[in-house]
C-alpha positions in Angstrom: 0.0 0.0 0.0 1.2 3.5 -0.7 2.4 5.6 2.1 -0.5 8.2 2.4 -0.7 9.5 6.0 -2.8 12.7 5.7 -6.3 12.5 7.1 -8.6 12.7 4.1 -11.3 14.5 6.1 -8.9 17.3 6.8 -9.0 18.5 3.2 -5.6 20.0 2.7 -6.4 21.1 -0.9 -4.1 18.5 -2.3 -6.7 16.8 -4.6 -5.2 16.2 -8.0 -8.5 14.8 -9.5 -12.0 15.9 -8.6 -15.2 14.6 -10.2 -18.4 16.6 -9.3 -21.8 15.1 -10.0 -20.7 13.5 -13.3 -23.3 11.8 -15.5 -22.3 10.0 -18.7 -24.4 7.9 -21.1 -24.3 5.7 -24.1 -27.2 7.0 -26.1 -30.3 6.7 -23.9 -28.6 4.5 -21.3 -27.1 6.3 -18.4 -23.9 4.6 -17.4 -22.9 6.7 -14.4 -25.2 8.9 -12.4 -24.1 11.8 -10.3 -20.6 10.4 -9.5 -18.5 12.5 -7.3 -15.0 11.4 -6.2 -11.6 12.8 -5.3 -8.1 11.5 -5.7 -5.3 13.1 -3.7 -1.8 13.6 -4.9 0.4 10.6 -4.3 -2.3 8.1 -3.4 -3.8 5.1 -5.0 -7.6 5.3 -5.1 -9.8 2.4 -6.3 -13.3 2.1 -7.7 -14.9 -1.3 -7.0 -18.0 -2.7 -8.6 -19.4 -5.6 -10.5 -19.3 -5.9 -14.3 -21.4 -3.2 -15.9 -21.5 -1.0 -12.8 -20.0 1.9 -14.8 -16.3 1.7 -13.6 -14.8 1.9 -17.1 -17.2 4.8 -18.1 -15.8 6.8 -15.2 -12.2 6.5 -16.6 -13.3 7.2 -20.2 -15.1 10.3 -19.0 -12.0 11.6 -17.1 -9.7 11.0 -20.1 -12.0 12.7 -22.6 -13.1 9.6 -24.5 -16.7 10.2 -23.4 -18.2 13.7 -22.9 -20.3 13.8 -19.7 -23.9 15.1 -19.9 -23.6 16.7 -16.6 -21.0 17.6 -14.0 -17.4 18.6 -14.1 -13.9 17.0 -14.1 -11.0 18.9 -12.7 -7.3 17.8 -12.9 -4.7 19.8 -10.9 -7.3 22.5 -10.4 -8.0 22.8 -14.1 -11.4 22.1 -15.7 -10.8 19.3 -18.2 -14.4 18.4 -18.7 -14.9 17.1 -22.3 -11.4 18.2 -23.3 -9.6 16.5 -26.2 -7.9 13.3 -24.9 -4.5 14.4 -26.4 -4.7 17.7 -24.5 -5.4 15.8 -21.3 -2.4 13.5 -21.9 -0.2 16.6 -22.2 -1.4 17.8 -18.8 0.1 14.6 -17.3 -2.9 12.3 -17.1 -2.5 8.8 -18.8 -5.2 6.2 -19.3 -4.3 2.5 -19.5 -7.4 1.0 -20.9 -9.2 -2.3 -20.2 -8.0 -5.1 -22.4 -4.4 -3.8 -22.7 -4.9 -2.2 -26.2 -1.3 -2.5 -27.4 -0.3 -2.0 -31.0 0.0 -5.7 -32.0 2.0 -5.2 -35.2 4.5 -2.8 -33.7 7.5 -4.0 -31.7 7.6 -3.7 -27.9 10.2 -0.9 -28.4 7.9 1.0 -30.8 4.9 0.6 -28.5 6.9 2.2 -25.7 7.8 5.1 -28.0 4.1 5.6 -28.7 3.8 6.6 -25.0 6.1 9.5 -25.7 4.3 11.0 -28.7 3.5 14.2 -26.8 7.2 14.7 -25.8 10.1 16.4 -27.6 12.9 15.8 -25.1 14.7 12.8 -26.6 17.1 12.4 -23.7 14.3 12.4 -21.2 12.3 9.9 -23.3 15.3 7.5 -23.5 15.8 7.8 -19.7 12.1 7.2 -18.9 12.0 4.2 -21.3 14.9 2.7 -19.5 13.3 3.4 -16.2 10.0 1.8 -17.3 11.9 -1.3 -18.3 13.4 -1.7 -14.8 9.9 -2.4 -13.6 9.3 -4.9 -16.4 12.6 -6.5 -17.4 10.9 -9.2 -19.5 10.0 -6.4 -21.9 13.6 -5.5 -22.4 14.3 -9.0 -23.4 11.4 -8.8 -25.9 12.1 -5.3 -27.2 12.2 -6.3 -30.9 9.3 -8.7 -30.7 5.9 -7.8 -32.1 3.6 -6.8 -29.2 0.8 -9.1 -30.5 3.0 -12.1 -29.8 3.4 -11.3 -26.1 1.4 -13.2 -23.5 -1.6 -11.5 -21.9 0.4 -10.6 -18.8 3.3 -9.2 -20.8 0.9 -7.1 -22.9 -0.5 -5.7 -19.6 3.0 -4.9 -18.5 3.7 -3.2 -21.9 0.5 -1.1 -21.6 1.6 0.2 -18.1 5.2 0.7 -19.2 4.0 2.7 -22.2 2.0 5.0 -19.9 5.2 5.5 -17.7 7.2 6.7 -20.8 4.9 9.7 -20.9 6.1 10.6 -17.4 2.6 11.2 -16.1 1.6 12.7 -12.8 -1.4 10.4 -12.7 -2.4 7.1 -14.3 -6.0 5.8 -14.8 -5.6 2.0 -14.7 -8.6 -0.1 -15.9 -8.9 -3.7 -14.9 -5.2 -4.7 -14.9 -6.0 -8.2 -13.7 -8.5 -9.0 -16.5 -7.8 -12.4 -17.9 -4.6 -12.9 -15.9 -3.6 -15.8 -13.6 -3.5 -15.2 -9.9 0.3 -15.2 -10.0 0.5 -12.6 -12.7 -2.2 -10.6 -11.0 -0.1 -10.4 -7.8 3.0 -9.5 -9.8 1.2 -6.6 -11.7 -0.3 -5.2 -8.4 3.1 -5.4 -6.7 4.6 -3.3 -9.6 1.7 -0.8 -9.5 2.4 -0.3 -5.7 6.1 0.1 -6.5 5.4 2.7 -9.1 3.3 4.7 -6.7 5.8 4.4 -3.9 9.0 5.0 -5.8 7.8 7.6 -8.4 5.0 9.2 -6.4 2.6 8.6 -9.3 -1.0 9.1 -8.4 -3.2 6.2 -9.5 -6.9 5.7 -10.0 -7.5 2.0 -10.2 -10.7 0.4 -11.5 -10.8 -3.3 -10.6 -13.2 -6.3 -10.1 -10.6 -8.1 -8.0 -11.7 -6.3 -4.8 -9.2 -8.2 -2.5 -6.2 -7.1 -4.5 -7.4 -3.6 -5.0 -8.3 -3.0 -1.4 -4.8 -4.2 -0.3 -2.9 -2.0 -2.7 -5.0 1.2 -2.5 -5.4 3.9 0.1 -9.0 5.0 -0.5 -11.9 3.2 -2.1 -15.3 3.8 -3.7 -17.9 1.2 -4.3 -20.0 1.7 -7.5 -23.3 0.1 -8.0 -25.6 0.8 -11.0 -23.7 3.9 -11.9 -23.7 5.4 -8.5 -21.2 5.7 -5.6 -22.9 3.9 -2.7 -20.0 3.6 -0.3 -16.6 5.2 0.2 -13.9 5.1 2.9 -10.3 4.3 3.5 -9.5 0.8 2.2 -8.5 -0.4 5.6 -12.1 0.4 6.8 -13.8 -0.9 3.7 -12.1 -4.3 4.1 -13.8 -4.7 7.5 -17.3 -3.7 6.4 -19.7 -6.6 6.3 -21.2 -5.6 3.0 -17.9 -5.5 1.3 -16.8 -8.7 2.8 -19.9 -10.5 1.7 -20.4 -9.1 -1.8 -16.8 -8.4 -2.9 -14.5 -10.5 -0.8 -16.7 -13.6 -0.7 -16.7 -13.7 3.2 -20.2 -14.1 4.4 -20.6 -14.1 8.1 -23.3 -16.1 9.9 -26.3 -14.0 10.4 -25.5 -11.5 7.7 -28.8 -10.7 5.9 -29.0 -11.4 2.1 -30.0 -7.8 1.4 -27.2 -5.3 0.7 -27.6 -3.0 3.7 -26.1 0.1 1.9 -29.2 0.1 -0.3 -31.0 1.7 2.7 -28.4 4.4 3.2 -27.0 5.5 -0.2 -24.6 8.3 0.1 -24.6 10.0 -3.3 -26.1 13.4 -4.0 
């Protein structure tokens, strides 16, 4: 877990990302409804939820892929609502999408270079490429191999490494465990924690593997049917009976079948 010690409730003005009452839709279908969340500088925050809850839509709205119908997105105090995705990248916000999305016919090396397309400092790019490869040494061995020939786990490593080459202040990380074995999932999450700890990179993590996410992150939000229904420090969320039962598979004797947070929703 990253080393965040500031009390969130104290509100020191160090939020790097703020969503306020954001609503996004696909045609007539509202995917997220009045979502408000904050991510503080240097922390790992996570959004938990079942498949179809709207987690990926939150990240796409932040990075400019989807324009929200309502609400605002601020990054480093600047309104980036519905901005061009390339402009958002230039501000220091990188999105690692679900499903890895590497360029399969390009080499590993050239995929990494694509992460630096907004940069003009060649020496800095070379330095950051080398640094990214220290987290994923297997990619250095496969530098000339086509990315499409990598295993699923290696492609996920490449997608994260490509984001690091952009030298971002913040990374949006969508379902990094998708389709990976438990061993590879643990390895990926350990690297994510190292990146946060050693580089100070702020991370917003969307993940269905609640156990891994709650162990690596500092603060968590639970999303259900497009709404935030619960939020707290991850150490607290791990002990909540609702989270244990519905996300960690730990049902205590006497716990009612109904999700109790449905009676005390916290969104606006």
